[in-house]
Chimera marker file (.cmm) of the C-alpha trace (Angstrom):
<marker_set name="trace">
<marker id="1" x="-31.612" y="-7.045" z="-25.993" r="1" g="1" b="0" radius="0.5"/>
<marker id="2" x="-29.896" y="-4.470" z="-28.002" r="1" g="1" b="0" radius="0.5"/>
<marker id="3" x="-28.159" y="-5.574" z="-31.173" r="1" g="1" b="0" radius="0.5"/>
<marker id="4" x="-24.630" y="-4.892" z="-32.089" r="1" g="1" b="0" radius="0.5"/>
<marker id="5" x="-24.030" y="-1.767" z="-33.763" r="1" g="1" b="0" radius="0.5"/>
<marker id="6" x="-22.791" y="-2.128" z="-37.428" r="1" g="1" b="0" radius="0.5"/>
<marker id="7" x="-18.906" y="-1.887" z="-38.029" r="1" g="1" b="0" radius="0.5"/>
<marker id="8" x="-18.002" y="1.563" z="-39.517" r="1" g="1" b="0" radius="0.5"/>
<marker id="9" x="-17.403" y="1.525" z="-43.273" r="1" g="1" b="0" radius="0.5"/>
<marker id="10" x="-13.810" y="2.676" z="-44.646" r="1" g="1" b="0" radius="0.5"/>
<marker id="11" x="-15.684" y="5.852" z="-45.842" r="1" g="1" b="0" radius="0.5"/>
<marker id="12" x="-15.966" y="7.084" z="-42.203" r="1" g="1" b="0" radius="0.5"/>
<marker id="13" x="-12.548" y="6.718" z="-40.868" r="1" g="1" b="0" radius="0.5"/>
<marker id="14" x="-10.386" y="9.367" z="-40.808" r="1" g="1" b="0" radius="0.5"/>
<marker id="15" x="-7.640" y="7.588" z="-43.213" r="1" g="1" b="0" radius="0.5"/>
<marker id="16" x="-10.153" y="7.233" z="-45.359" r="1" g="1" b="0" radius="0.5"/>
<marker id="17" x="-10.764" y="10.964" z="-44.947" r="1" g="1" b="0" radius="0.5"/>
<marker id="18" x="-7.178" y="11.866" z="-45.759" r="1" g="1" b="0" radius="0.5"/>
<marker id="19" x="-7.109" y="9.593" z="-49.011" r="1" g="1" b="0" radius="0.5"/>
<marker id="20" x="-10.159" y="11.579" z="-50.311" r="1" g="1" b="0" radius="0.5"/>
<marker id="21" x="-8.267" y="14.809" z="-49.840" r="1" g="1" b="0" radius="0.5"/>
<marker id="22" x="-5.111" y="13.347" z="-51.617" r="1" g="1" b="0" radius="0.5"/>
<marker id="23" x="-7.162" y="11.823" z="-54.612" r="1" g="1" b="0" radius="0.5"/>
<marker id="24" x="-8.810" y="15.396" z="-54.771" r="1" g="1" b="0" radius="0.5"/>
<marker id="25" x="-5.132" y="16.199" z="-55.646" r="1" g="1" b="0" radius="0.5"/>
<marker id="26" x="-4.512" y="13.296" z="-57.807" r="1" g="1" b="0" radius="0.5"/>
<marker id="27" x="-1.952" y="11.790" z="-55.199" r="1" g="1" b="0" radius="0.5"/>
<marker id="28" x="-1.970" y="8.205" z="-54.444" r="1" g="1" b="0" radius="0.5"/>
<marker id="29" x="-1.466" y="6.546" z="-50.770" r="1" g="1" b="0" radius="0.5"/>
<marker id="30" x="-0.322" y="3.298" z="-49.922" r="1" g="1" b="0" radius="0.5"/>
<marker id="31" x="-1.308" y="1.434" z="-46.825" r="1" g="1" b="0" radius="0.5"/>
<marker id="32" x="1.346" y="-0.228" z="-44.656" r="1" g="1" b="0" radius="0.5"/>
<marker id="33" x="-1.434" y="-2.797" z="-44.369" r="1" g="1" b="0" radius="0.5"/>
<marker id="34" x="-1.791" y="-2.708" z="-40.784" r="1" g="1" b="0" radius="0.5"/>
<marker id="35" x="-3.567" y="0.634" z="-40.292" r="1" g="1" b="0" radius="0.5"/>
<marker id="36" x="-1.051" y="2.782" z="-39.032" r="1" g="1" b="0" radius="0.5"/>
<marker id="37" x="0.510" y="5.195" z="-41.624" r="1" g="1" b="0" radius="0.5"/>
<marker id="38" x="-0.039" y="5.833" z="-45.558" r="1" g="1" b="0" radius="0.5"/>
<marker id="39" x="2.836" y="6.406" z="-47.797" r="1" g="1" b="0" radius="0.5"/>
<marker id="40" x="3.332" y="8.809" z="-50.651" r="1" g="1" b="0" radius="0.5"/>
<marker id="41" x="6.146" y="7.969" z="-53.176" r="1" g="1" b="0" radius="0.5"/>
<marker id="42" x="8.069" y="11.047" z="-55.081" r="1" g="1" b="0" radius="0.5"/>
<marker id="43" x="7.441" y="9.100" z="-58.502" r="1" g="1" b="0" radius="0.5"/>
<marker id="44" x="3.945" y="8.831" z="-58.747" r="1" g="1" b="0" radius="0.5"/>
<marker id="45" x="4.839" y="5.052" z="-60.629" r="1" g="1" b="0" radius="0.5"/>
<marker id="46" x="7.110" y="3.284" z="-57.907" r="1" g="1" b="0" radius="0.5"/>
<marker id="47" x="5.547" y="-0.231" z="-57.705" r="1" g="1" b="0" radius="0.5"/>
<marker id="48" x="3.541" y="-0.050" z="-53.793" r="1" g="1" b="0" radius="0.5"/>
<marker id="49" x="5.923" y="-2.624" z="-52.781" r="1" g="1" b="0" radius="0.5"/>
<marker id="50" x="8.864" y="-0.063" z="-53.240" r="1" g="1" b="0" radius="0.5"/>
<marker id="51" x="7.294" y="2.367" z="-51.985" r="1" g="1" b="0" radius="0.5"/>
<marker id="52" x="8.393" y="2.498" z="-48.555" r="1" g="1" b="0" radius="0.5"/>
<marker id="53" x="12.079" y="1.918" z="-49.457" r="1" g="1" b="0" radius="0.5"/>
<marker id="54" x="12.400" y="4.618" z="-51.259" r="1" g="1" b="0" radius="0.5"/>
<marker id="55" x="11.961" y="8.582" z="-50.726" r="1" g="1" b="0" radius="0.5"/>
<marker id="56" x="8.629" y="8.974" z="-50.042" r="1" g="1" b="0" radius="0.5"/>
<marker id="57" x="6.271" y="10.776" z="-47.450" r="1" g="1" b="0" radius="0.5"/>
<marker id="58" x="4.463" y="8.852" z="-44.648" r="1" g="1" b="0" radius="0.5"/>
<marker id="59" x="1.574" y="10.536" z="-42.788" r="1" g="1" b="0" radius="0.5"/>
<marker id="60" x="-0.026" y="9.085" z="-39.476" r="1" g="1" b="0" radius="0.5"/>
<marker id="61" x="-2.091" y="10.173" z="-36.837" r="1" g="1" b="0" radius="0.5"/>
<marker id="62" x="-0.637" y="10.797" z="-33.262" r="1" g="1" b="0" radius="0.5"/>
<marker id="63" x="-2.949" y="7.716" z="-32.003" r="1" g="1" b="0" radius="0.5"/>
<marker id="64" x="-0.542" y="5.368" z="-34.027" r="1" g="1" b="0" radius="0.5"/>
<marker id="65" x="-3.344" y="4.412" z="-36.825" r="1" g="1" b="0" radius="0.5"/>
<marker id="66" x="-5.494" y="5.932" z="-39.460" r="1" g="1" b="0" radius="0.5"/>
<marker id="67" x="-8.343" y="3.747" z="-39.070" r="1" g="1" b="0" radius="0.5"/>
<marker id="68" x="-9.903" y="5.702" z="-36.543" r="1" g="1" b="0" radius="0.5"/>
<marker id="69" x="-13.194" y="7.604" z="-36.550" r="1" g="1" b="0" radius="0.5"/>
<marker id="70" x="-12.920" y="11.420" z="-37.449" r="1" g="1" b="0" radius="0.5"/>
<marker id="71" x="-14.526" y="12.094" z="-33.972" r="1" g="1" b="0" radius="0.5"/>
<marker id="72" x="-11.299" y="10.826" z="-32.862" r="1" g="1" b="0" radius="0.5"/>
<marker id="73" x="-8.846" y="12.079" z="-35.197" r="1" g="1" b="0" radius="0.5"/>
<marker id="74" x="-5.940" y="13.800" z="-33.099" r="1" g="1" b="0" radius="0.5"/>
<marker id="75" x="-3.878" y="15.263" z="-36.021" r="1" g="1" b="0" radius="0.5"/>
<marker id="76" x="-1.970" y="14.739" z="-38.964" r="1" g="1" b="0" radius="0.5"/>
<marker id="77" x="1.932" y="14.191" z="-38.855" r="1" g="1" b="0" radius="0.5"/>
<marker id="78" x="4.094" y="14.206" z="-42.297" r="1" g="1" b="0" radius="0.5"/>
<marker id="79" x="7.301" y="13.237" z="-42.469" r="1" g="1" b="0" radius="0.5"/>
<marker id="80" x="10.011" y="12.955" z="-45.423" r="1" g="1" b="0" radius="0.5"/>
<marker id="81" x="12.371" y="9.293" z="-46.034" r="1" g="1" b="0" radius="0.5"/>
<marker id="82" x="15.210" y="9.248" z="-48.007" r="1" g="1" b="0" radius="0.5"/>
<marker id="83" x="16.265" y="6.546" z="-50.291" r="1" g="1" b="0" radius="0.5"/>
<marker id="84" x="16.458" y="4.176" z="-47.407" r="1" g="1" b="0" radius="0.5"/>
<marker id="85" x="12.921" y="4.739" z="-45.915" r="1" g="1" b="0" radius="0.5"/>
<marker id="86" x="14.622" y="6.321" z="-43.014" r="1" g="1" b="0" radius="0.5"/>
<marker id="87" x="12.552" y="10.244" z="-41.762" r="1" g="1" b="0" radius="0.5"/>
<marker id="88" x="14.741" y="12.700" z="-42.266" r="1" g="1" b="0" radius="0.5"/>
<marker id="89" x="14.494" y="15.494" z="-39.621" r="1" g="1" b="0" radius="0.5"/>
<marker id="90" x="11.722" y="17.432" z="-38.070" r="1" g="1" b="0" radius="0.5"/>
<marker id="91" x="7.723" y="17.239" z="-39.634" r="1" g="1" b="0" radius="0.5"/>
<marker id="92" x="7.140" y="18.647" z="-42.610" r="1" g="1" b="0" radius="0.5"/>
<marker id="93" x="3.552" y="18.950" z="-41.056" r="1" g="1" b="0" radius="0.5"/>
<marker id="94" x="1.838" y="18.706" z="-37.973" r="1" g="1" b="0" radius="0.5"/>
<marker id="95" x="-0.964" y="19.349" z="-36.615" r="1" g="1" b="0" radius="0.5"/>
<marker id="96" x="-2.755" y="19.537" z="-32.949" r="1" g="1" b="0" radius="0.5"/>
<marker id="97" x="-1.334" y="18.593" z="-29.362" r="1" g="1" b="0" radius="0.5"/>
<marker id="98" x="-2.386" y="15.350" z="-28.721" r="1" g="1" b="0" radius="0.5"/>
<marker id="99" x="-6.135" y="16.794" z="-28.330" r="1" g="1" b="0" radius="0.5"/>
<marker id="100" x="-8.915" y="16.281" z="-30.598" r="1" g="1" b="0" radius="0.5"/>
<marker id="101" x="-8.859" y="17.905" z="-34.571" r="1" g="1" b="0" radius="0.5"/>
<marker id="102" x="-11.404" y="18.509" z="-36.862" r="1" g="1" b="0" radius="0.5"/>
<marker id="103" x="-10.226" y="15.728" z="-39.495" r="1" g="1" b="0" radius="0.5"/>
<marker id="104" x="-11.671" y="17.406" z="-42.278" r="1" g="1" b="0" radius="0.5"/>
<marker id="105" x="-9.629" y="20.646" z="-42.296" r="1" g="1" b="0" radius="0.5"/>
<marker id="106" x="-6.724" y="18.713" z="-41.094" r="1" g="1" b="0" radius="0.5"/>
<marker id="107" x="-6.977" y="16.206" z="-44.231" r="1" g="1" b="0" radius="0.5"/>
<marker id="108" x="-7.589" y="19.330" z="-46.296" r="1" g="1" b="0" radius="0.5"/>
<marker id="109" x="-4.553" y="20.950" z="-44.980" r="1" g="1" b="0" radius="0.5"/>
<marker id="110" x="-2.133" y="17.872" z="-45.088" r="1" g="1" b="0" radius="0.5"/>
<marker id="111" x="-3.199" y="16.794" z="-48.365" r="1" g="1" b="0" radius="0.5"/>
<marker id="112" x="-2.695" y="19.873" z="-49.768" r="1" g="1" b="0" radius="0.5"/>
<marker id="113" x="0.620" y="20.242" z="-47.857" r="1" g="1" b="0" radius="0.5"/>
<marker id="114" x="1.935" y="16.906" z="-49.764" r="1" g="1" b="0" radius="0.5"/>
<marker id="115" x="0.751" y="17.793" z="-53.021" r="1" g="1" b="0" radius="0.5"/>
<marker id="116" x="2.458" y="21.037" z="-52.905" r="1" g="1" b="0" radius="0.5"/>
<marker id="117" x="5.622" y="19.075" z="-51.346" r="1" g="1" b="0" radius="0.5"/>
<marker id="118" x="5.847" y="16.482" z="-54.389" r="1" g="1" b="0" radius="0.5"/>
<marker id="119" x="4.689" y="18.636" z="-57.153" r="1" g="1" b="0" radius="0.5"/>
<marker id="120" x="7.272" y="21.712" z="-55.846" r="1" g="1" b="0" radius="0.5"/>
<marker id="121" x="10.350" y="22.430" z="-57.949" r="1" g="1" b="0" radius="0.5"/>
<marker id="122" x="13.398" y="21.213" z="-56.931" r="1" g="1" b="0" radius="0.5"/>
<marker id="123" x="14.836" y="24.265" z="-55.846" r="1" g="1" b="0" radius="0.5"/>
<marker id="124" x="12.444" y="24.632" z="-52.584" r="1" g="1" b="0" radius="0.5"/>
<marker id="125" x="13.791" y="21.224" z="-51.458" r="1" g="1" b="0" radius="0.5"/>
<marker id="126" x="17.299" y="21.113" z="-49.763" r="1" g="1" b="0" radius="0.5"/>
<marker id="127" x="19.303" y="18.425" z="-49.040" r="1" g="1" b="0" radius="0.5"/>
<marker id="128" x="20.484" y="19.939" z="-45.649" r="1" g="1" b="0" radius="0.5"/>
<marker id="129" x="18.529" y="16.772" z="-44.082" r="1" g="1" b="0" radius="0.5"/>
<marker id="130" x="20.443" y="14.333" z="-45.918" r="1" g="1" b="0" radius="0.5"/>
<marker id="131" x="23.776" y="15.994" z="-44.601" r="1" g="1" b="0" radius="0.5"/>
<marker id="132" x="22.948" y="15.868" z="-40.999" r="1" g="1" b="0" radius="0.5"/>
<marker id="133" x="24.406" y="11.947" z="-41.177" r="1" g="1" b="0" radius="0.5"/>
<marker id="134" x="27.727" y="13.452" z="-42.534" r="1" g="1" b="0" radius="0.5"/>
<marker id="135" x="27.976" y="15.695" z="-39.184" r="1" g="1" b="0" radius="0.5"/>
<marker id="136" x="26.250" y="18.446" z="-40.928" r="1" g="1" b="0" radius="0.5"/>
<marker id="137" x="23.553" y="19.958" z="-39.118" r="1" g="1" b="0" radius="0.5"/>
<marker id="138" x="20.219" y="21.482" z="-40.798" r="1" g="1" b="0" radius="0.5"/>
<marker id="139" x="20.084" y="24.895" z="-41.616" r="1" g="1" b="0" radius="0.5"/>
<marker id="140" x="16.735" y="26.410" z="-41.064" r="1" g="1" b="0" radius="0.5"/>
<marker id="141" x="17.006" y="29.174" z="-42.853" r="1" g="1" b="0" radius="0.5"/>
<marker id="142" x="17.147" y="26.915" z="-46.109" r="1" g="1" b="0" radius="0.5"/>
<marker id="143" x="15.017" y="27.400" z="-49.165" r="1" g="1" b="0" radius="0.5"/>
<marker id="144" x="12.627" y="24.687" z="-47.890" r="1" g="1" b="0" radius="0.5"/>
<marker id="145" x="11.240" y="26.600" z="-44.914" r="1" g="1" b="0" radius="0.5"/>
<marker id="146" x="11.107" y="29.947" z="-47.293" r="1" g="1" b="0" radius="0.5"/>
<marker id="147" x="7.717" y="30.618" z="-48.683" r="1" g="1" b="0" radius="0.5"/>
<marker id="148" x="7.650" y="30.442" z="-52.501" r="1" g="1" b="0" radius="0.5"/>
<link id1="1" id2="2" r="1" g="1" b="0" radius="0.2"/>
<link id1="2" id2="3" r="1" g="1" b="0" radius="0.2"/>
<link id1="3" id2="4" r="1" g="1" b="0" radius="0.2"/>
<link id1="4" id2="5" r="1" g="1" b="0" radius="0.2"/>
<link id1="5" id2="6" r="1" g="1" b="0" radius="0.2"/>
<link id1="6" id2="7" r="1" g="1" b="0" radius="0.2"/>
<link id1="7" id2="8" r="1" g="1" b="0" radius="0.2"/>
<link id1="8" id2="9" r="1" g="1" b="0" radius="0.2"/>
<link id1="9" id2="10" r="1" g="1" b="0" radius="0.2"/>
<link id1="10" id2="11" r="1" g="1" b="0" radius="0.2"/>
<link id1="11" id2="12" r="1" g="1" b="0" radius="0.2"/>
<link id1="12" id2="13" r="1" g="1" b="0" radius="0.2"/>
<link id1="13" id2="14" r="1" g="1" b="0" radius="0.2"/>
<link id1="14" id2="15" r="1" g="1" b="0" radius="0.2"/>
<link id1="15" id2="16" r="1" g="1" b="0" radius="0.2"/>
<link id1="16" id2="17" r="1" g="1" b="0" radius="0.2"/>
<link id1="17" id2="18" r="1" g="1" b="0" radius="0.2"/>
<link id1="18" id2="19" r="1" g="1" b="0" radius="0.2"/>
<link id1="19" id2="20" r="1" g="1" b="0" radius="0.2"/>
<link id1="20" id2="21" r="1" g="1" b="0" radius="0.2"/>
<link id1="21" id2="22" r="1" g="1" b="0" radius="0.2"/>
<link id1="22" id2="23" r="1" g="1" b="0" radius="0.2"/>
<link id1="23" id2="24" r="1" g="1" b="0" radius="0.2"/>
<link id1="24" id2="25" r="1" g="1" b="0" radius="0.2"/>
<link id1="25" id2="26" r="1" g="1" b="0" radius="0.2"/>
<link id1="26" id2="27" r="1" g="1" b="0" radius="0.2"/>
<link id1="27" id2="28" r="1" g="1" b="0" radius="0.2"/>
<link id1="28" id2="29" r="1" g="1" b="0" radius="0.2"/>
<link id1="29" id2="30" r="1" g="1" b="0" radius="0.2"/>
<link id1="30" id2="31" r="1" g="1" b="0" radius="0.2"/>
<link id1="31" id2="32" r="1" g="1" b="0" radius="0.2"/>
<link id1="32" id2="33" r="1" g="1" b="0" radius="0.2"/>
<link id1="33" id2="34" r="1" g="1" b="0" radius="0.2"/>
<link id1="34" id2="35" r="1" g="1" b="0" radius="0.2"/>
<link id1="35" id2="36" r="1" g="1" b="0" radius="0.2"/>
<link id1="36" id2="37" r="1" g="1" b="0" radius="0.2"/>
<link id1="37" id2="38" r="1" g="1" b="0" radius="0.2"/>
<link id1="38" id2="39" r="1" g="1" b="0" radius="0.2"/>
<link id1="39" id2="40" r="1" g="1" b="0" radius="0.2"/>
<link id1="40" id2="41" r="1" g="1" b="0" radius="0.2"/>
<link id1="41" id2="42" r="1" g="1" b="0" radius="0.2"/>
<link id1="42" id2="43" r="1" g="1" b="0" radius="0.2"/>
<link id1="43" id2="44" r="1" g="1" b="0" radius="0.2"/>
<link id1="44" id2="45" r="1" g="1" b="0" radius="0.2"/>
<link id1="45" id2="46" r="1" g="1" b="0" radius="0.2"/>
<link id1="46" id2="47" r="1" g="1" b="0" radius="0.2"/>
<link id1="47" id2="48" r="1" g="1" b="0" radius="0.2"/>
<link id1="48" id2="49" r="1" g="1" b="0" radius="0.2"/>
<link id1="49" id2="50" r="1" g="1" b="0" radius="0.2"/>
<link id1="50" id2="51" r="1" g="1" b="0" radius="0.2"/>
<link id1="51" id2="52" r="1" g="1" b="0" radius="0.2"/>
<link id1="52" id2="53" r="1" g="1" b="0" radius="0.2"/>
<link id1="53" id2="54" r="1" g="1" b="0" radius="0.2"/>
<link id1="54" id2="55" r="1" g="1" b="0" radius="0.2"/>
<link id1="55" id2="56" r="1" g="1" b="0" radius="0.2"/>
<link id1="56" id2="57" r="1" g="1" b="0" radius="0.2"/>
<link id1="57" id2="58" r="1" g="1" b="0" radius="0.2"/>
<link id1="58" id2="59" r="1" g="1" b="0" radius="0.2"/>
<link id1="59" id2="60" r="1" g="1" b="0" radius="0.2"/>
<link id1="60" id2="61" r="1" g="1" b="0" radius="0.2"/>
<link id1="61" id2="62" r="1" g="1" b="0" radius="0.2"/>
<link id1="62" id2="63" r="1" g="1" b="0" radius="0.2"/>
<link id1="63" id2="64" r="1" g="1" b="0" radius="0.2"/>
<link id1="64" id2="65" r="1" g="1" b="0" radius="0.2"/>
<link id1="65" id2="66" r="1" g="1" b="0" radius="0.2"/>
<link id1="66" id2="67" r="1" g="1" b="0" radius="0.2"/>
<link id1="67" id2="68" r="1" g="1" b="0" radius="0.2"/>
<link id1="68" id2="69" r="1" g="1" b="0" radius="0.2"/>
<link id1="69" id2="70" r="1" g="1" b="0" radius="0.2"/>
<link id1="70" id2="71" r="1" g="1" b="0" radius="0.2"/>
<link id1="71" id2="72" r="1" g="1" b="0" radius="0.2"/>
<link id1="72" id2="73" r="1" g="1" b="0" radius="0.2"/>
<link id1="73" id2="74" r="1" g="1" b="0" radius="0.2"/>
<link id1="74" id2="75" r="1" g="1" b="0" radius="0.2"/>
<link id1="75" id2="76" r="1" g="1" b="0" radius="0.2"/>
<link id1="76" id2="77" r="1" g="1" b="0" radius="0.2"/>
<link id1="77" id2="78" r="1" g="1" b="0" radius="0.2"/>
<link id1="78" id2="79" r="1" g="1" b="0" radius="0.2"/>
<link id1="79" id2="80" r="1" g="1" b="0" radius="0.2"/>
<link id1="80" id2="81" r="1" g="1" b="0" radius="0.2"/>
<link id1="81" id2="82" r="1" g="1" b="0" radius="0.2"/>
<link id1="82" id2="83" r="1" g="1" b="0" radius="0.2"/>
<link id1="83" id2="84" r="1" g="1" b="0" radius="0.2"/>
<link id1="84" id2="85" r="1" g="1" b="0" radius="0.2"/>
<link id1="85" id2="86" r="1" g="1" b="0" radius="0.2"/>
<link id1="86" id2="87" r="1" g="1" b="0" radius="0.2"/>
<link id1="87" id2="88" r="1" g="1" b="0" radius="0.2"/>
<link id1="88" id2="89" r="1" g="1" b="0" radius="0.2"/>
<link id1="89" id2="90" r="1" g="1" b="0" radius="0.2"/>
<link id1="90" id2="91" r="1" g="1" b="0" radius="0.2"/>
<link id1="91" id2="92" r="1" g="1" b="0" radius="0.2"/>
<link id1="92" id2="93" r="1" g="1" b="0" radius="0.2"/>
<link id1="93" id2="94" r="1" g="1" b="0" radius="0.2"/>
<link id1="94" id2="95" r="1" g="1" b="0" radius="0.2"/>
<link id1="95" id2="96" r="1" g="1" b="0" radius="0.2"/>
<link id1="96" id2="97" r="1" g="1" b="0" radius="0.2"/>
<link id1="97" id2="98" r="1" g="1" b="0" radius="0.2"/>
<link id1="98" id2="99" r="1" g="1" b="0" radius="0.2"/>
<link id1="99" id2="100" r="1" g="1" b="0" radius="0.2"/>
<link id1="100" id2="101" r="1" g="1" b="0" radius="0.2"/>
<link id1="101" id2="102" r="1" g="1" b="0" radius="0.2"/>
<link id1="102" id2="103" r="1" g="1" b="0" radius="0.2"/>
<link id1="103" id2="104" r="1" g="1" b="0" radius="0.2"/>
<link id1="104" id2="105" r="1" g="1" b="0" radius="0.2"/>
<link id1="105" id2="106" r="1" g="1" b="0" radius="0.2"/>
<link id1="106" id2="107" r="1" g="1" b="0" radius="0.2"/>
<link id1="107" id2="108" r="1" g="1" b="0" radius="0.2"/>
<link id1="108" id2="109" r="1" g="1" b="0" radius="0.2"/>
<link id1="109" id2="110" r="1" g="1" b="0" radius="0.2"/>
<link id1="110" id2="111" r="1" g="1" b="0" radius="0.2"/>
<link id1="111" id2="112" r="1" g="1" b="0" radius="0.2"/>
<link id1="112" id2="113" r="1" g="1" b="0" radius="0.2"/>
<link id1="113" id2="114" r="1" g="1" b="0" radius="0.2"/>
<link id1="114" id2="115" r="1" g="1" b="0" radius="0.2"/>
<link id1="115" id2="116" r="1" g="1" b="0" radius="0.2"/>
<link id1="116" id2="117" r="1" g="1" b="0" radius="0.2"/>
<link id1="117" id2="118" r="1" g="1" b="0" radius="0.2"/>
<link id1="118" id2="119" r="1" g="1" b="0" radius="0.2"/>
<link id1="119" id2="120" r="1" g="1" b="0" radius="0.2"/>
<link id1="120" id2="121" r="1" g="1" b="0" radius="0.2"/>
<link id1="121" id2="122" r="1" g="1" b="0" radius="0.2"/>
<link id1="122" id2="123" r="1" g="1" b="0" radius="0.2"/>
<link id1="123" id2="124" r="1" g="1" b="0" radius="0.2"/>
<link id1="124" id2="125" r="1" g="1" b="0" radius="0.2"/>
<link id1="125" id2="126" r="1" g="1" b="0" radius="0.2"/>
<link id1="126" id2="127" r="1" g="1" b="0" radius="0.2"/>
<link id1="127" id2="128" r="1" g="1" b="0" radius="0.2"/>
<link id1="128" id2="129" r="1" g="1" b="0" radius="0.2"/>
<link id1="129" id2="130" r="1" g="1" b="0" radius="0.2"/>
<link id1="130" id2="131" r="1" g="1" b="0" radius="0.2"/>
<link id1="131" id2="132" r="1" g="1" b="0" radius="0.2"/>
<link id1="132" id2="133" r="1" g="1" b="0" radius="0.2"/>
<link id1="133" id2="134" r="1" g="1" b="0" radius="0.2"/>
<link id1="134" id2="135" r="1" g="1" b="0" radius="0.2"/>
<link id1="135" id2="136" r="1" g="1" b="0" radius="0.2"/>
<link id1="136" id2="137" r="1" g="1" b="0" radius="0.2"/>
<link id1="137" id2="138" r="1" g="1" b="0" radius="0.2"/>
<link id1="138" id2="139" r="1" g="1" b="0" radius="0.2"/>
<link id1="139" id2="140" r="1" g="1" b="0" radius="0.2"/>
<link id1="140" id2="141" r="1" g="1" b="0" radius="0.2"/>
<link id1="141" id2="142" r="1" g="1" b="0" radius="0.2"/>
<link id1="142" id2="143" r="1" g="1" b="0" radius="0.2"/>
<link id1="143" id2="144" r="1" g="1" b="0" radius="0.2"/>
<link id1="144" id2="145" r="1" g="1" b="0" radius="0.2"/>
<link id1="145" id2="146" r="1" g="1" b="0" radius="0.2"/>
<link id1="146" id2="147" r="1" g="1" b="0" radius="0.2"/>
<link id1="147" id2="148" r="1" g="1" b="0" radius="0.2"/>
</marker_set>
């Protein structure tokens, strides 16, 4: 009778690969405790219990889990959230189209984008999305979409 294979270690998950990529930029991500997404606070000293109710970035996989094997990775998606924790507009980053994506490359790209966004001068962030709730639409030509 064959033995059951050992469960995968945490280091072999796509989420662990993303956390390693973020750690290379000294960016700390907080789990949602059910393994669906990570949140990264704009202010690094934000307590973990408060991250999701303040300005933050969230990152998750199209497969609705961060605990999947890297070989089953379908692409990270990164959103900006407002001070109430609500997502603002379109994703900052989205990879793949639902098919399998190279997890190492995708994690590195998502981590680099998140680190750049968190450290960018305020002039590269716009408040267009925050204005949408007041009836103003986001201007796709704003400085947020321009290269530095």
